[in-house]
N, C-alpha and C positions, 0 to 999 in steps of 0.2 A: 414383477420387475421386468422392464423392457430389455431385450437382448441378454437375458439371464445366462444362457449357456455360453455364448461367446465371451461375455465379460468374465465369467468364472474361469473359463479356460485360459483367457489372456492373462488374468491376474494370479493364477495359481490358487484361487479361492481365498484371496487376501485383499484387504483394502489396498488400492493402488497408491495411496498416499502414506499411510502409517503402518501397513502390513497387519493390522488387527483382523481377526476373523469374526468379530462380534457384530451382529446386526447388519450384515452386508446388504446394500441396495444400490441401484443404479442412480447416477447423478448426471443430468444433461448439462454439458458445458455450453453456455450461451455465448453469443448467438450460434445456433446450430448451423453447421456448414453444409452437411450432406444428407441429414436425416438418416444416418446409418449408425452402426455400432461405434464408429470412429468419433461420434459426437458425445459419447458417454464414457464415464469412468465408474469403476466399482469402488464404493466408499463404505466405511463402517458408520455406525450410528453417531459416534463422537464427531468425526469429520463432517458428516452430513449436517448435523445440527449447527456446527460452527460455519459451514459454508452457506447455510440458509439464513443465518441471523448473525450479523456482524457484532452485535452487542454480547453475544455468547462466546466470542473468540477468546481462547486461553492461549496466549502466545507460546508458552512452553511446550504445548502439545505439538506445535508445528516445527519443532526441531527435527521431526521425521522427514521434512522436506530436504534435508541435507543428503538423503539417499534417493528419495523418489523424484527429485528434480532432474535426475539423470536418466529417467525413463525414456524409452524410444517412442512412446505413445504421445503424439502431439497434445491430446486432450489433458493428459497428466501434466505435461510441461506447462500448458496454459494455466491450469489450476494452481500449480506450484508458483508460477510467476506472479499471478494475481494475489495469492495469499501472502507471499513474501512482500509484495508492495503494500498490502494492507497493514502489515505489522512492522514495516521497516523502521519505525520510530524506536523500536526495541534495541536497535544497534546491530545485533548479529545478523538479522535478515539481509541487511545491505551487503554484507560480505558475500552471502550466497548469491544475491542478485548480480554482484560484480563478476562472479564466476560463471553464471548461467548464460549459455548461448542458445538463442532460439533462431531458427530459420526465419527469413523475412515474413513468409506467409503465416507462420505460427505466431510470431510476435504481433503481427497485425490482428490476428484473431484474439490474442490476449488483451491487447489495448482496446479493441472494439467492445469487449465485455466490460472493461473498466469505465469507459466513457459514460455509460448509462448508469452505473452503480455508484461510483465514488468521485464526485466532484469535490475537490478540496475547498474547504471554507477556512479562511483566515479570520480569527476572532480576536478582538482586542481584550484588554483586561476586564472590561465590563460586559463582554459577550456580544458586542456589536460586530457585524460583518464588515471586514475591510475590503476595499477594492483598489486596483491599480490607480495611482494618481491621488489617492486620499492624502490628507494632511493629518498627522498624529502628534501627540505630545508625550514625552517620556514621563513615566510615573515613578521612576527610580533612577538614581545615579548609576551610570553604567561605565565600568572600566573598559575602554576600547583596547583590546589586545592588538599589539603591533602598531597602534596609533599613537601611543604615548600620551594619551589624555583621558579625562573622564567626561563623558557626556552627562551633563547635569539634568536633574529632575526639572521638568517644566520646559525643556528645550523642544521647540517645534521642528518636526521633520516633515518637509513638504514633498509632495509628489512621490510617495513610496511606490516600490515595485514589489509584487508578491512573488515568493518562491513557488514555482509551479509544482514542485515535487514534495514540499513540506509545509504543512499548515502552520507550523510554529515560527517560520522565518519570513521576514520582510527585509527589503533593502532600502536604504535612504542615505542622504547626505547630511553629515553633522560636521561642523567646523571644516567644511571643504573636502572631507573624505567620505567616500562611499563605504558604508558599513552594513553588516548584517545585524538585525535586531530581532530579539525574540518577542513575539506578539504579546506575551503576557506582561511586558514592561511598557506597553503603550496604550493610549486611549485615543479614540477617534475624535477629531475636532468637529 
């Protein structure tokens, strides 16, 4: 394990994310800034597995970030921010993200790692990739909250805009009003 002594001393011999002591190993937070111990965190086998493979993420495990996101170690803050962004569709992580403050340099590091890993794909009800400016058709009647009307199935929505933060939302004009539409209720033309 790289930087073993320094990481064990800094972390108090516990995972810096969930405080477990089981199967501790070093994890390099990419992109590495200095090639020093500051680019690494100490993680348990459960955190390491989920950090390495997004398909193995168990969102309930990451409630531990409620505590660890307040770490003074920038690499821990970056990892917490990235994981909260990955699972923010669960609802509760968004509340933590709203509270989390990162220095400009730390936030830039956090975003730099996400740009390579997680480009958001907006998929229609058939699994087709949606792009800004596409035309879509509603596949279900949708009650427009606050609009006072129902957008009928078969309605064409032209020139959609994608929500950059959420793969489930697009925006478009229906009956002269700009509305948010969930992607599972549209199909690409």
